[in-house]
C-alpha positions as CSV (number, residue, x, y, z in Angstrom):
1,M,-16.6,-8.1,-9.1
2,N,-15.1,-7.3,-5.7
3,N,-12.0,-9.3,-4.8
4,I,-8.6,-9.2,-3.1
5,D,-5.4,-8.8,-5.5
6,V,-2.1,-10.0,-4.2
7,S,1.2,-8.3,-5.2
8,I,4.7,-8.0,-4.1
9,S,6.7,-4.8,-3.7
10,Y,9.2,-4.3,-6.4
11,G,11.6,-1.4,-6.3
12,F,13.4,0.1,-9.2
13,G,16.7,1.8,-9.5
14,P,20.5,1.3,-9.6
15,D,20.6,1.4,-5.7
16,N,17.6,-0.9,-5.5
17,R,17.5,-3.0,-2.3
18,Y,14.2,-4.7,-3.5
19,K,15.4,-5.8,-7.0
20,L,14.0,-9.1,-8.0
21,S,15.2,-11.4,-10.6
22,N,11.8,-12.9,-11.4
23,T,8.9,-10.5,-11.4
24,P,5.5,-11.8,-10.8
25,E,2.3,-10.9,-12.5
26,S,1.4,-8.1,-10.2
27,I,3.5,-5.6,-8.3
28,Q,3.5,-2.6,-6.1
29,L,6.0,-0.4,-8.0
30,A,8.2,1.2,-5.3
31,I,10.2,4.3,-6.3
32,Y,12.4,5.2,-3.5
33,K,13.7,8.5,-4.8
34,Y,12.2,11.1,-7.3
35,S,15.6,11.3,-8.9
36,I,15.1,7.6,-9.9
37,Y,12.0,8.4,-11.8
38,E,13.5,11.3,-13.5
39,S,16.7,9.3,-14.6
40,M,15.4,5.9,-15.2
41,R,11.8,6.6,-16.2
42,D,11.9,5.1,-19.9
43,E,13.8,2.0,-18.7
44,M,11.3,1.5,-15.9
45,I,8.2,1.9,-18.2
46,S,9.9,-0.4,-20.8
47,E,10.5,-3.2,-18.3
48,I,6.9,-3.1,-17.1
49,H,5.5,-3.2,-20.7
50,T,8.0,-5.8,-21.9
51,G,7.1,-8.0,-18.9
52,N,3.3,-7.3,-19.3
53,I,3.3,-6.6,-15.5
54,N,0.2,-5.4,-13.7
55,V,0.9,-2.4,-11.4
56,N,-1.7,-2.6,-8.6
57,A,-0.1,0.1,-6.5
58,V,2.8,2.7,-6.7
59,H,4.7,3.6,-3.6
60,L,5.7,7.2,-4.1
61,P,9.2,8.2,-3.5
62,L,10.3,8.7,0.2
63,D,11.3,12.3,-0.7
64,T,7.9,13.2,-2.3
65,L,7.0,15.6,0.4
66,K,10.3,17.4,-0.1
67,T,9.7,17.7,-3.9
68,E,7.6,20.3,-5.6
69,P,4.0,18.8,-5.7
70,S,3.5,19.9,-9.3
71,K,6.3,17.5,-10.4
72,I,4.8,14.7,-8.3
73,M,1.5,15.2,-10.1
74,V,3.2,15.0,-13.5
75,M,4.8,11.8,-12.4
76,I,1.5,10.3,-11.2
77,E,-0.2,11.3,-14.4
78,D,2.5,9.6,-16.5
79,L,2.4,6.4,-14.4
80,M,-1.3,6.1,-14.5
81,A,-1.2,6.7,-18.3
82,E,1.6,4.0,-18.7
83,T,0.4,1.5,-16.2
84,N,-3.2,2.3,-15.4
85,C,-2.5,2.2,-11.7
86,K,-4.9,4.1,-9.6
87,K,-3.4,3.6,-6.0
88,Y,-0.5,5.8,-4.7
89,V,0.9,5.1,-1.2
90,I,2.6,7.8,0.8
91,H,4.2,8.2,4.2
92,P,2.7,10.8,6.5
93,N,5.7,12.9,6.9
94,K,6.2,16.7,7.2
95,N,4.1,18.6,4.6
96,I,1.6,15.8,4.1
97,E,-1.2,18.2,4.5
98,R,0.0,20.5,1.8
99,F,0.5,17.6,-0.6
100,V,-3.0,16.4,0.0
101,D,-4.4,19.9,-0.7
102,H,-2.6,19.7,-4.0
103,F,-3.5,16.1,-4.8
104,I,-7.3,16.3,-4.2
105,P,-8.1,19.0,-6.8
106,F,-5.2,18.4,-9.4
107,S,-4.6,14.6,-9.4
108,P,-6.0,12.5,-12.5
109,K,-9.7,11.3,-12.2
110,D,-9.9,7.9,-10.2
111,T,-6.5,8.1,-8.7
112,I,-6.4,7.4,-4.9
113,L,-3.7,8.5,-2.3
114,C,-3.3,6.0,0.5
115,I,-1.6,7.3,3.5
116,E,0.5,4.6,5.3
117,N,0.3,3.9,9.2
118,F,3.4,4.0,11.4
119,Q,3.9,3.2,15.0
120,W,2.8,6.0,17.5
121,K,6.5,6.2,18.7
122,R,7.8,7.3,15.3
123,K,5.9,10.6,15.7
124,K,4.7,11.0,12.1
125,V,2.3,13.8,11.3
126,F,-0.5,11.3,11.6
127,R,0.6,9.1,14.5
128,S,-2.3,6.6,14.2
129,P,-4.8,5.4,11.6
130,L,-7.5,7.1,13.4
131,Q,-5.8,10.5,13.1
132,T,-5.5,10.0,9.3
133,I,-9.4,9.1,9.3
134,E,-10.1,12.2,11.3
135,F,-8.2,14.3,8.9
136,I,-10.1,12.8,6.0
137,H,-13.4,13.9,7.7
138,Y,-11.8,17.3,8.5
139,L,-11.2,17.9,4.7
140,R,-14.8,16.9,4.0
141,H,-16.6,19.0,6.4
142,S,-14.2,22.0,6.7
143,Y,-13.2,22.5,3.0
144,G,-16.1,20.9,1.3
145,Y,-14.1,18.2,-0.7
146,E,-17.1,16.3,-2.0
147,N,-14.7,13.5,-3.4
148,V,-12.3,13.2,-0.4
149,Y,-13.7,9.8,0.7
150,N,-12.9,8.4,-2.8
151,K,-9.6,10.3,-3.3
152,L,-8.0,9.8,0.2
153,R,-7.7,6.4,1.8
154,L,-5.4,4.4,4.1
155,C,-2.6,1.9,3.6
156,F,-2.5,-0.3,6.6
157,D,1.0,-1.8,7.2
158,T,0.6,-4.7,9.5
159,S,4.3,-4.7,10.8
160,H,3.9,-1.1,11.7
161,A,0.6,-1.5,13.5
162,E,0.4,-1.9,17.3
163,D,-1.8,-4.8,18.6
164,I,-4.7,-2.7,19.4
165,W,-5.5,-2.0,15.8
166,F,-6.2,-5.7,15.3
167,D,-9.1,-5.7,17.8
168,Y,-12.2,-6.8,15.9
169,K,-14.3,-3.6,16.5
170,I,-11.5,-1.3,15.8
171,M,-10.5,-3.2,12.6
172,S,-14.0,-3.3,11.4
173,H,-14.0,0.5,11.4
174,L,-10.5,0.9,9.9
175,L,-11.3,-1.4,7.0
176,N,-14.0,1.0,5.8
177,Y,-11.1,3.4,4.8
178,I,-8.3,0.9,3.9
179,D,-7.6,0.3,0.2
180,V,-4.1,-1.3,0.4
181,I,-2.6,-3.5,3.0
182,H,1.2,-3.9,3.3
183,L,1.4,-7.5,4.7
184,S,4.5,-8.5,6.7
185,N,5.2,-9.7,10.2
186,R,7.2,-8.4,13.1
187,K,9.1,-9.8,16.0
188,G,10.2,-7.2,18.6
189,K,11.9,-4.4,16.9
190,S,12.2,-6.4,13.6
191,Q,9.7,-5.6,10.9
192,H,8.8,-6.6,7.4
193,M,9.4,-10.3,8.1
194,P,7.5,-13.0,6.1
195,F,3.9,-13.0,7.0
196,N,3.8,-16.6,8.2
197,S,7.2,-16.8,9.9
198,D,7.4,-19.0,13.0
199,G,7.7,-17.1,16.4
200,C,6.5,-13.8,15.1
201,D,4.2,-11.4,17.0
202,L,1.1,-11.5,14.5
203,N,-1.2,-14.3,13.4
204,L,-1.6,-13.0,9.8
205,V,-2.7,-16.3,8.4
206,G,-5.8,-15.8,10.7
207,F,-6.0,-12.2,9.7
208,I,-6.2,-13.0,6.0
209,K,-8.9,-15.6,6.5
210,E,-11.0,-13.0,8.5
211,L,-10.6,-10.4,5.8
212,I,-12.8,-12.6,3.6
213,S,-15.0,-14.6,6.1
214,R,-15.5,-12.0,9.0
215,Y,-14.7,-8.5,7.5
216,K,-15.8,-9.2,3.9
217,W,-13.1,-6.7,2.8
218,Y,-11.7,-6.4,-0.6
219,G,-8.6,-4.4,-2.1
220,D,-5.0,-4.9,-2.5
221,I,-2.5,-6.9,-0.4
222,V,1.1,-6.1,-1.0
223,L,3.7,-8.3,0.5
224,E,6.7,-6.0,1.6
225,Y,9.8,-7.7,3.1
226,M,13.2,-6.9,4.1
227,P,15.9,-8.0,1.5
228,E,17.0,-11.0,3.3
229,Y,13.5,-12.4,2.8
230,H,13.0,-11.6,-0.8
231,H,13.4,-15.2,-1.8
232,R,10.0,-15.9,-0.1
233,L,8.0,-13.2,-1.7
234,V,6.8,-15.0,-4.8
235,P,6.0,-18.4,-2.9
236,N,4.3,-16.4,-0.2
237,A,2.1,-14.5,-2.7
238,Q,1.1,-17.7,-4.3
239,Y,0.2,-19.3,-1.0
240,I,-1.9,-16.2,0.0
241,K,-3.7,-16.4,-3.4
242,K,-4.5,-20.1,-2.8
243,L,-5.6,-19.2,0.8
244,I,-8.0,-16.5,-0.5
245,N,-9.4,-18.7,-3.0
246,E,-10.1,-21.5,-0.6
247,R,-11.8,-19.1,1.8
248,S,-13.9,-17.5,-1.0
249,I,-15.1,-21.0,-2.1
250,K,-16.2,-21.8,1.5
251,K,-18.0,-18.5,1.8
252,D,-19.8,-18.9,-1.4
253,R,-20.9,-22.4,-0.3
254,K,-22.6,-21.1,2.7
């Protein structure tokens, strides 16, 4: 059954800025440094198993592209075996192309690499969602990767996205490639604010409703907030689940 799953981002490690006292049923496991996985792997897996936690996505370490790709593949294989997580989010930093060339042939079956978007001014390797999509098509036609459309997808971060990407025709195209949405709002230069905060730049309540009724999209929504807003993660996730359920019932009645 196609549906939308809602999770919150949950970081792990001694220097954890996303540490939560109450872990909800589903999470995006955020591992901010590869050294955290190396030093705290057993504790992390034990906590996940003990809490019977669903891991819907893993945010790969920020230093992934500075780490030997074979080590990251071992980590992904381990996390998939322990959590059954298939979706792995990565930033489009230097060496992303080299990592993708390693990921497509050597990653476990059914795993998906989701490349996150950033604002154009951040000057990442892929400066827009469309550049990532062009890269996916390039790999398919130039290298003959038959499974690239299943292995390489987008993670769309709403607080990183300029207004133009929310245009209906553009968003309709992007959603064909998006498996994970990082949901948070922005106001001026401030990002990763609660999705329904007053006075923010984006109407994300309307966006969520349109994902079901207008775009008919399904995938994973992950709430990703700055530390000062962590107390709103769980209630916001519960509210979004209720909102999605209400829209789904209305759609089914039509």
